[in-house]
VEXDRENKE-982651 format. One record per residue: x, y, z of N, C-alpha, C in turn; residue number from 1; residue in one letter. Coordinates in steps of 0.05 Angstrom, whole numbers, padded with zeros to 5 digits. Layout:
! VEXDRENKE-982651
   n.px   n.py   n.pz  ca.px  ca.py  ca.pz   c.px   c.py   c.pz   n res
      X      Y      Z      X      Y      Z      X      Y      Z NUM   a
...
***
This chain:
! VEXDRENKE-982651
   n.px   n.py   n.pz  ca.px  ca.py  ca.pz   c.px   c.py   c.pz   n res
  02537  03297  00961  02550  03331  00949  02519  03343  00947   1   m
  02511  03366  00957  02495  03388  00958  02495  03390  00927   2   a
  02467  03403  00923  02457  03418  00902  02479  03442  00893   3   a
  02490  03454  00876  02505  03470  00874  02506  03480  00839   4   t
  02512  03510  00845  02522  03516  00812  02549  03519  00799   5   t
  02567  03508  00825  02599  03498  00814  02595  03480  00805   6   d
  02609  03481  00775  02621  03464  00756  02648  03462  00747   7   i
  02662  03435  00764  02685  03448  00757  02699  03414  00754   8   t
  02722  03409  00750  02729  03389  00739  02735  03364  00760   9   r
  02736  03376  00787  02737  03360  00810  02713  03351  00822  10   e
  02687  03360  00806  02668  03367  00816  02652  03332  00800  11   r
  02658  03341  00779  02656  03325  00753  02666  03296  00764  12   i
  02692  03294  00774  02702  03269  00780  02687  03257  00806  13   a
  02675  03273  00832  02666  03267  00847  02635  03250  00839  14   a
  02627  03259  00818  02600  03256  00805  02605  03233  00792  15   t
  02625  03225  00771  02624  03203  00756  02624  03187  00784  16   e
  02641  03182  00801  02643  03162  00824  02619  03151  00836  17   a
  02596  03176  00835  02571  03168  00847  02557  03156  00828  18   t
  02551  03166  00812  02539  03148  00779  02544  03125  00773  19   i
  02576  03123  00774  02586  03097  00763  02573  03070  00764  20   r
  02565  03062  00792  02549  03043  00785  02523  03032  00771  21   p
  02509  03056  00761  02496  03057  00740  02498  03069  00717  22   y
  02512  03085  00714  02524  03078  00676  02543  03062  00664  23   v
  02537  03059  00639  02554  03039  00626  02571  03053  00620  24   r
  02601  03041  00614  02630  03053  00601  02628  03042  00578  25   r
  02619  03069  00564  02606  03061  00536  02634  03062  00515  26   t
  02638  03045  00490  02663  03036  00485  02661  03060  00458  27   p
  02684  03063  00453  02698  03066  00424  02701  03057  00398  28   l
  02701  03075  00375  02703  03048  00352  02716  03076  00331  29   l
  02746  03052  00327  02767  03073  00314  02755  03062  00280  30   e
  02758  03092  00274  02752  03091  00240  02768  03103  00217  31   a
  02766  03100  00202  02780  03127  00180  02760  03133  00161  32   d
  02766  03169  00161  02749  03169  00133  02746  03163  00115  33   l
  02768  03156  00105  02771  03135  00079  02744  03111  00084  34   g
  02733  03114  00097  02715  03096  00104  02688  03102  00087  35   d
  02686  03126  00085  02671  03148  00077  02678  03159  00052  36   f
  02698  03148  00040  02690  03161  00007  02721  03189  00009  37   g
  02725  03192  00042  02745  03215  00042  02776  03214  00050  38   l
  02783  03237  00049  02820  03224  00044  02814  03208  00075  39   p
  02833  03201  00074  02837  03183  00108  02850  03206  00124  40   a
  02837  03194  00140  02845  03213  00170  02834  03196  00198  41   a
  02847  03192  00210  02839  03168  00234  02814  03184  00256  42   r
  02796  03171  00250  02778  03188  00274  02763  03161  00291  43   i
  02755  03171  00314  02741  03154  00341  02715  03169  00340  44   t
  02701  03146  00345  02674  03158  00360  02664  03139  00379  45   f
  02647  03157  00399  02649  03152  00426  02613  03142  00422  46   k
  02616  03113  00427  02590  03106  00424  02569  03102  00444  47   l
  02560  03131  00441  02543  03136  00469  02519  03128  00471  48   e
  02501  03118  00443  02479  03118  00443  02478  03084  00441  49   m
  02499  03075  00466  02503  03039  00472  02495  03047  00511  50   l
  02485  03078  00517  02484  03078  00540  02458  03070  00550  51   q
  02459  03065  00578  02420  03062  00588  02404  03084  00569  52   h
  02388  03073  00574  02361  03087  00559  02370  03098  00527  53   s
  02394  03097  00522  02395  03095  00489  02408  03123  00486  54   g
  02415  03147  00510  02440  03166  00501  02443  03168  00528  55   s
  02458  03191  00529  02480  03204  00543  02471  03215  00562  56   f
  02444  03226  00561  02426  03233  00574  02419  03220  00610  57   k
  02428  03193  00613  02426  03173  00630  02446  03189  00652  58   a
  02468  03200  00640  02486  03207  00661  02479  03229  00684  59   r
  02470  03249  00662  02461  03271  00673  02425  03263  00696  60   g
  02423  03244  00689  02392  03236  00698  02403  03229  00731  61   a
  02415  03200  00725  02431  03190  00757  02441  03208  00774  62   f
  02454  03234  00763  02472  03256  00768  02441  03269  00791  63   a
  02431  03274  00774  02407  03295  00792  02394  03278  00813  64   n
  02385  03253  00808  02364  03233  00834  02385  03225  00850  65   l
  02418  03223  00843  02432  03213  00873  02446  03238  00885  66   l
  02445  03261  00873  02457  03282  00887  02442  03304  00900  67   l
  02413  03297  00889  02388  03317  00905  02378  03289  00921  68   r
  02357  03300  00935  02341  03285  00944  02307  03289  00935  69   k
  02304  03270  00920  02273  03272  00915  02256  03269  00927  70   p
  02229  03284  00924  02209  03281  00948  02198  03267  00946  71   p
  02181  03264  00959  02152  03243  00960  02137  03251  00938  72   a
  02134  03277  00920  02125  03276  00903  02128  03268  00874  73   a
  02157  03265  00877  02173  03255  00856  02189  03276  00846  74   g
  02204  03263  00817  02211  03281  00797  02195  03288  00774  75   v
  02197  03315  00759  02199  03318  00735  02211  03324  00715  76   v
  02209  03313  00700  02226  03324  00665  02213  03333  00641  77   a
  02225  03354  00629  02216  03361  00611  02229  03362  00582  78   a
  02233  03350  00556  02250  03354  00534  02240  03345  00513  79   s
  02256  03343  00496  02247  03336  00465  02241  03292  00460  80   g
  02256  03286  00478  02244  03259  00488  02273  03247  00503  81   g
  02299  03250  00490  02319  03233  00506  02323  03237  00541  82   n
  02312  03266  00550  02319  03274  00574  02304  03261  00590  83   h
  02276  03256  00577  02254  03243  00586  02262  03217  00595  84   g
  02262  03195  00570  02275  03177  00571  02297  03168  00595  85   v
  02318  03183  00592  02336  03183  00613  02321  03184  00647  86   a
  02312  03200  00649  02297  03209  00672  02273  03187  00677  87   v
  02258  03177  00657  02241  03154  00669  02260  03130  00679  88   a
  02284  03131  00664  02295  03106  00665  02307  03102  00693  89   y
  02316  03127  00701  02337  03127  00719  02324  03134  00750  90   a
  02287  03135  00748  02263  03146  00772  02258  03109  00772  91   a
  02263  03094  00749  02256  03073  00749  02274  03053  00774  92   q
  02294  03054  00761  02320  03041  00779  02322  03050  00801  93   r
  02318  03071  00810  02320  03086  00848  02295  03085  00849  94   l
  02268  03072  00840  02245  03066  00850  02232  03102  00863  95   g
  02234  03120  00839  02227  03146  00840  02200  03154  00828  96   v
  02178  03169  00833  02160  03174  00821  02162  03189  00800  97   r
  02161  03192  00764  02166  03200  00747  02142  03214  00728  98   a
  02141  03241  00722  02127  03247  00706  02132  03271  00681  99   t
  02137  03253  00657  02152  03269  00639  02140  03284  00619 100   i
  02147  03304  00613  02139  03328  00590  02147  03331  00563 101   f
  02124  03330  00543  02139  03326  00521  02133  03336  00502 102   v
  02139  03351  00481  02124  03358  00455  02112  03346  00442 103   p
  02092  03349  00415  02078  03322  00407  02096  03320  00375 104   d
  02123  03329  00377  02141  03326  00354  02154  03298  00365 105   i
  02159  03290  00397  02176  03272  00404  02168  03246  00380 106   i
  02190  03233  00378  02190  03208  00355  02171  03183  00372 107   s
  02165  03168  00362  02150  03147  00375  02168  03126  00398 108   p
  02189  03119  00382  02212  03105  00394  02220  03122  00422 109   a
  02210  03150  00423  02221  03151  00451  02204  03158  00467 110   k
  02174  03163  00459  02150  03160  00474  02151  03129  00489 111   a
  02157  03110  00466  02139  03083  00467  02170  03071  00504 112   e
  02184  03089  00497  02215  03083  00525  02203  03095  00548 113   r
  02191  03124  00546  02180  03126  00568  02158  03120  00579 114   i
  02138  03105  00567  02118  03089  00579  02130  03067  00587 115   r
  02140  03049  00574  02156  03025  00581  02167  03024  00607 116   g
  02184  03052  00611  02191  03054  00645  02178  03056  00667 117   y
  02153  03065  00658  02137  03067  00677  02122  03096  00695 118   g
  02137  03115  00670  02132  03144  00671  02109  03156  00669 119   a
  02098  03178  00676  02071  03188  00662  02084  03198  00646 120   n
  02072  03191  00618  02079  03217  00597  02056  03243  00591 121   l
  02063  03260  00590  02039  03282  00576  02049  03297  00553 122   v
  02034  03302  00539  02048  03313  00515  02035  03347  00517 123   i
  02051  03355  00521  02057  03395  00513  02058  03405  00497 124   a
  02044  03417  00479  02051  03426  00459  02065  03415  00430 125   g
  02069  03436  00424  02092  03431  00392  02117  03434  00391 126   s
  02126  03440  00414  02164  03453  00416  02166  03446  00445 127   r
  02194  03444  00449  02211  03428  00470  02203  03449  00495 128   i
  02201  03479  00488  02194  03494  00498  02160  03502  00514 129   a
  02147  03490  00494  02122  03478  00514  02129  03463  00528 130   d
  02142  03448  00528  02141  03426  00546  02151  03428  00569 131   a
  02177  03447  00566  02192  03458  00590  02171  03480  00607 132   l
  02152  03497  00599  02133  03503  00608  02115  03497  00620 133   a
  02110  03474  00614  02087  03452  00624  02094  03444  00648 134   a
  02125  03427  00643  02126  03417  00668  02140  03438  00686 135   g
  02152  03463  00682  02154  03481  00707  02139  03487  00726 136   a
  02108  03493  00713  02080  03497  00724  02076  03473  00745 137   a
  02070  03450  00738  02067  03420  00748  02095  03416  00766 138   h
  02115  03427  00772  02135  03430  00791  02118  03450  00814 139   v
  02113  03478  00809  02101  03488  00822  02078  03476  00832 140   e
  02053  03465  00818  02030  03455  00832  02033  03428  00854 141   n
  02057  03412  00843  02056  03384  00861  02077  03386  00882 142   s
  02102  03409  00878  02126  03399  00898  02133  03379  00877 143   g
  02130  03376  00862  02156  03351  00854  02182  03367  00844 144   a
  02202  03351  00841  02235  03363  00843  02240  03364  00816 145   m
  02254  03385  00796  02254  03389  00766  02280  03384  00762 146   q
  02278  03366  00745  02304  03349  00734  02309  03368  00710 147   v
  02328  03388  00704  02330  03401  00679  02349  03388  00661 148   h
  02344  03382  00631  02353  03373  00604  02378  03391  00608 149   p
  02382  03413  00615  02418  03423  00604  02417  03448  00622 150   f
  02396  03456  00640  02409  03486  00653  02408  03479  00682 151   d
  02422  03457  00693  02422  03452  00721  02454  03440  00731 152   q
  02461  03441  00749  02491  03445  00748  02497  03404  00750 153   a
  02476  03404  00766  02481  03367  00770  02472  03349  00732 154   e
  02456  03364  00726  02455  03350  00696  02488  03363  00684 155   t
  02492  03382  00686  02527  03390  00670  02548  03370  00686 156   i
  02545  03364  00709  02564  03341  00719  02566  03321  00707 157   l
  02535  03311  00708  02539  03277  00699  02547  03278  00673 158   g
  02536  03296  00655  02545  03290  00624  02569  03295  00625 159   q
  02590  03309  00642  02615  03323  00643  02632  03296  00642 160   g
  02618  03269  00658  02635  03249  00669  02643  03226  00632 161   s
  02620  03241  00617  02634  03229  00586  02660  03240  00574 162   l
  02662  03257  00580  02692  03269  00575  02718  03255  00601 163   g
  02713  03254  00616  02728  03237  00639  02731  03209  00629 164   m
  02712  03192  00623  02723  03172  00606  02728  03170  00585 165   e
  02724  03184  00568  02738  03187  00533  02771  03189  00538 166   l
  02769  03212  00558  02801  03221  00563  02824  03193  00570 167   e
  02807  03175  00598  02817  03152  00600  02823  03138  00574 168   q
  02807  03132  00557  02802  03122  00530  02820  03127  00516 169   d
  02818  03146  00507  02833  03156  00483  02844  03185  00492 170   a
  02866  03185  00504  02890  03201  00517  02896  03228  00488 171   s
  02898  03213  00472  02913  03226  00452  02892  03247  00429 172   d
  02872  03251  00438  02850  03265  00415  02859  03293  00420 173   i
  02858  03308  00394  02859  03326  00389  02833  03352  00398 174   d
  02815  03342  00378  02790  03356  00371  02775  03340  00371 175   t
  02750  03347  00379  02723  03340  00393  02697  03350  00387 176   l
  02677  03343  00371  02663  03343  00355  02639  03332  00366 177   l
  02622  03359  00377  02597  03350  00398  02571  03364  00383 178   v
  02549  03347  00388  02531  03365  00379  02516  03377  00400 179   p
  02498  03408  00396  02494  03418  00424  02460  03425  00410 180   v
  02447  03424  00437  02417  03431  00440  02419  03457  00462 181   g
  02406  03448  00487  02418  03469  00504  02446  03468  00513 182   g
  02462  03448  00519  02493  03455  00528  02491  03445  00541 183   g
  02483  03430  00549  02486  03409  00578  02512  03396  00574 184   g
  02512  03375  00550  02545  03356  00546  02554  03376  00532 185   l
  02559  03396  00523  02582  03407  00513  02594  03426  00538 186   i
  02575  03432  00561  02585  03446  00574  02603  03423  00599 187   g
  02594  03410  00593  02611  03385  00606  02627  03377  00608 188   g
  02634  03372  00584  02657  03365  00564  02679  03390  00561 189   l
  02667  03409  00568  02691  03431  00555  02703  03437  00581 190   a
  02689  03440  00602  02692  03438  00635  02713  03419  00644 191   t
  02717  03388  00632  02724  03371  00631  02753  03376  00627 192   w
  02753  03384  00598  02782  03384  00584  02796  03419  00586 193   f
  02770  03433  00587  02788  03457  00600  02808  03473  00582 194   s
  02801  03471  00551  02826  03485  00533  02841  03460  00523 195   g
  02845  03438  00534  02868  03422  00533  02860  03396  00507 196   r
  02837  03401  00501  02826  03384  00478  02806  03410  00466 197   v
  02811  03418  00435  02798  03431  00416  02764  03421  00413 198   r
  02748  03439  00433  02722  03429  00426  02704  03446  00402 199   i
  02695  03436  00390  02679  03447  00375  02641  03437  00375 200   i
  02630  03460  00367  02603  03447  00371  02587  03446  00346 201   a
  02569  03439  00344  02556  03426  00320  02529  03428  00320 202   v
  02507  03447  00316  02484  03449  00304  02471  03448  00280 203   e
  02443  03451  00281  02430  03445  00256  02428  03469  00251 204   p
  02430  03479  00223  02414  03506  00215  02393  03517  00231 205   e
  02370  03499  00234  02355  03500  00234  02345  03511  00265 206   q
  02359  03497  00283  02370  03506  00308  02387  03512  00319 207   a
  02400  03529  00318  02436  03544  00319  02432  03563  00354 208   p
  02430  03542  00373  02424  03561  00392  02443  03567  00406 209   t
  02470  03551  00409  02496  03562  00415  02502  03589  00388 210   l
  02503  03578  00366  02518  03598  00348  02505  03620  00355 211   h
  02477  03624  00363  02468  03655  00362  02476  03664  00388 212   t
  02472  03651  00417  02486  03655  00441  02504  03667  00436 213   a
  02520  03658  00417  02556  03667  00429  02557  03690  00404 214   l
  02535  03697  00382  02544  03719  00369  02533  03741  00385 215   a
  02504  03737  00398  02488  03756  00418  02505  03772  00450 216   s
  02530  03743  00457  02535  03753  00481  02526  03738  00501 217   g
  02506  03731  00498  02489  03720  00520  02467  03696  00514 218   m
  02460  03680  00527  02437  03665  00519  02410  03677  00508 219   p
  02404  03675  00477  02373  03691  00471  02360  03665  00459 220   v
  02336  03675  00443  02324  03656  00438  02326  03653  00404 221   d
  02326  03627  00398  02341  03612  00371  02316  03595  00358 222   a
  02319  03599  00333  02303  03583  00318  02301  03558  00331 223   p
  02278  03544  00324  02277  03509  00330  02252  03495  00320 224   a
  02280  03477  00306  02248  03463  00282  02283  03442  00272 225   g
  02266  03428  00249  02287  03413  00236  02283  03379  00239 226   g
  02302  03368  00225  02305  03336  00225  02315  03335  00254 227   v
  02327  03350  00263  02340  03332  00294  02322  03355  00321 228   a
  02295  03366  00316  02286  03379  00327  02281  03372  00348 229   g
  02278  03343  00357  02271  03331  00372  02297  03327  00403 230   d
  02309  03337  00387  02334  03330  00419  02354  03356  00408 231   s
  02353  03380  00388  02378  03398  00392  02354  03414  00382 232   l
  02335  03431  00397  02317  03444  00387  02305  03460  00415 233   a
  02322  03464  00440  02305  03484  00451  02306  03511  00448 234   p
  02290  03524  00467  02299  03555  00461  02307  03568  00459 235   p
  02333  03568  00473  02361  03576  00485  02370  03559  00494 236   r
  02402  03569  00494  02421  03550  00510  02422  03562  00538 237   v
  02431  03542  00555  02429  03547  00584  02443  03563  00589 238   g
  02439  03581  00615  02452  03602  00624  02480  03588  00639 239   r
  02473  03563  00646  02496  03552  00667  02531  03550  00644 240   l
  02517  03534  00626  02535  03530  00605  02548  03554  00591 241   m
  02528  03575  00583  02545  03585  00573  02573  03609  00577 242   f
  02581  03612  00599  02612  03624  00599  02631  03601  00599 243   p
  02622  03578  00610  02639  03551  00599  02643  03556  00566 244   i
  02618  03551  00541  02620  03555  00523  02643  03578  00515 245   a
  02630  03605  00523  02659  03628  00521  02676  03629  00524 246   q
  02690  03609  00547  02718  03608  00545  02731  03576  00529 247   a
  02718  03558  00526  02725  03533  00525  02717  03524  00492 248   h
  02693  03533  00483  02690  03512  00455  02701  03537  00436 249   v
  02719  03522  00411  02732  03533  00396  02718  03548  00374 250   a
  02696  03535  00370  02680  03535  00344  02648  03533  00345 251   q
  02631  03547  00331  02609  03533  00333  02607  03530  00303 252   a
  02595  03505  00295  02597  03499  00262  02561  03493  00256 253   l
  02542  03508  00238  02517  03501  00226  02523  03489  00210 254   l
  02510  03460  00207  02499  03440  00183  02471  03439  00177 255   v
  02467  03439  00152  02447  03435  00131  02429  03406  00143 256   s
  02402  03405  00140  02387  03383  00143  02394  03363  00122 257   e
  02402  03369  00089  02416  03347  00083  02438  03338  00095 258   d
  02459  03351  00107  02486  03335  00114  02474  03323  00144 259   a
  02459  03336  00157  02450  03310  00175  02441  03281  00163 260   i
  02428  03283  00155  02413  03257  00137  02430  03243  00119 261   r
  02447  03259  00106  02471  03242  00094  02496  03233  00115 262   q
  02504  03246  00139  02504  03236  00159  02508  03200  00173 263   a
  02470  03211  00178  02456  03190  00182  02459  03165  00175 264   q
  02455  03168  00149  02454  03147  00121  02488  03134  00120 265   a
  02502  03145  00128  02534  03148  00119  02540  03126  00148 266   a
  02535  03136  00171  02548  03121  00192  02529  03093  00187 267   l
  02510  03090  00180  02499  03058  00171  02516  03038  00156 268   w
  02513  03060  00133  02528  03043  00108  02552  03044  00108 269   d
  02568  03053  00126  02598  03041  00132  02609  03033  00157 270   a
  02592  03038  00177  02599  03018  00201  02574  03007  00217 271   l
  02557  03008  00203  02522  02996  00214  02526  02998  00240 272   r
  02527  03025  00239  02523  03039  00270  02501  03068  00254 273   v
  02478  03066  00283  02443  03067  00281  02448  03097  00306 274   v
  02444  03116  00285  02448  03139  00305  02421  03160  00291 275   a
  02409  03163  00313  02380  03186  00311  02394  03217  00299 276   e
  02383  03227  00289  02384  03257  00276  02409  03272  00290 277   p
  02399  03277  00313  02413  03292  00331  02444  03279  00331 278   g
  02445  03257  00332  02474  03256  00342  02485  03251  00314 279   a
  02478  03246  00289  02494  03238  00266  02500  03268  00261 280   a
  02489  03287  00279  02500  03319  00270  02519  03321  00279 281   t
  02535  03313  00297  02555  03319  00300  02587  03311  00283 282   a
  02567  03291  00261  02588  03263  00243  02589  03296  00214 283   f
  02569  03310  00213  02559  03319  00194  02577  03333  00175 284   a
  02598  03358  00197  02613  03362  00190  02639  03362  00167 285   p
  02645  03333  00180  02666  03328  00166  02660  03304  00145 286   l
  02636  03294  00148  02630  03273  00118  02625  03299  00090 287   l
  02621  03328  00099  02610  03353  00088  02640  03361  00075 288   s
  02653  03361  00093  02685  03364  00086  02681  03400  00098 289   r
  02661  03399  00110  02659  03440  00123  02680  03440  00141 290   q
  02687  03412  00157  02708  03414  00173  02727  03392  00167 291   y
  02753  03402  00155  02779  03381  00148  02796  03384  00164 292   r
  02794  03352  00179  02824  03346  00192  02849  03355  00189 293   p
  02871  03371  00194  02892  03377  00198  02908  03345  00189 294   a
  02936  03344  00175  02955  03324  00170  02964  03314  00210 295   s
  02953  03291  00205  02960  03285  00237  02932  03284  00259 296   g
  02914  03299  00253  02905  03312  00281  02886  03287  00285 297   e
  02881  03284  00306  02870  03259  00321  02841  03272  00327 298   r
  02815  03258  00313  02785  03281  00315  02769  03259  00323 299   v
  02760  03260  00347  02733  03240  00359  02709  03257  00363 300   a
  02683  03244  00351  02664  03254  00348  02643  03236  00371 301   v
  02623  03253  00384  02605  03239  00405  02585  03227  00380 302   v
  02577  03200  00381  02555  03193  00379  02527  03195  00397 303   l
  02513  03214  00399  02492  03215  00434  02468  03200  00435 304   t
  02467  03189  00415  02434  03176  00420  02428  03156  00392 305   g
  02422  03145  00401  02403  03129  00375  02366  03111  00381 306   a
  02353  03136  00402  02319  03128  00403  02311  03137  00385 307   n
  02314  03119  00355  02304  03123  00330  02282  03099  00329 308   t
  02265  03097  00309  02252  03075  00298  02273  03063  00272 309   t
  02259  03048  00263  02282  03039  00241  02277  03058  00212 310   a
  02291  03053  00204  02299  03077  00188  02311  03064  00148 311   v
  02298  03066  00125  02319  03053  00104  02319  03078  00091 312   n
  02352  03078  00102  02373  03101  00095  02380  03098  00064 313   f
  02371  03071  00050  02370  03079  00027  02346  03095  00002 314   d
  02329  03106  00025  02308  03124  00012  02282  03104  00008 315   g
***
């Protein structure tokens, strides 16, 4: 499959077949909101933190390296951490050189994993935007292939394979809560489900990229910070995913820093599931009762990653 800007269900299915030998089919965890002290309601967690490299990003990384042809100069990735970890892992598996640009807010766990996979790690600035700019400059100077964390068709197609998997394993889902940074994951999921499941975007109040874009009618720069700043705080959402979001994302919710931290702690306390702040963000609206499922509504939450150091959730 050649590089393309076409993002369709058919291409997601073809991409899934290509990357299948290299990615895990991650499990589901069935729970009840009563486990969290809330009114009883069935909930399904997609445990994508169990994916290779510790996050869903491995799907998009392998899609890029397998659907495109990396040059001898290798590949370049820039991100807050998880995308860089995933590209480093995929490059190691496929024998490709990798240079990863990250901001200095990267968590030590993510930096250690990137180095552990044999990639060249470069610290560039204090924001994801700084790392993206440095990575783009390196591409121009080196001739390496850029693997964009979200605004690349192959990235979105790879992330969309998660939706294909989820539908096969839990076909009765009504609503899916998805954390959003640049929008590669929700773009792939919204393409796959195409209105057959209610897709709800969840973002930190301090990094409202999609919320701001939808209000403005186009991708625009948004604030970028907060406890999930190393995974959900690019300068803006991608141009490729934005029309998909306009067509198929039902709602974009904003959650507070406290709600994210409480969700992270609650997942550990009730389920012994470790989630990094960006992943816990998707569960925050349920725990805070900002989103209340209707009677009989089947809700699923994507827990996207667990690249975090040990945390004392009891404070």
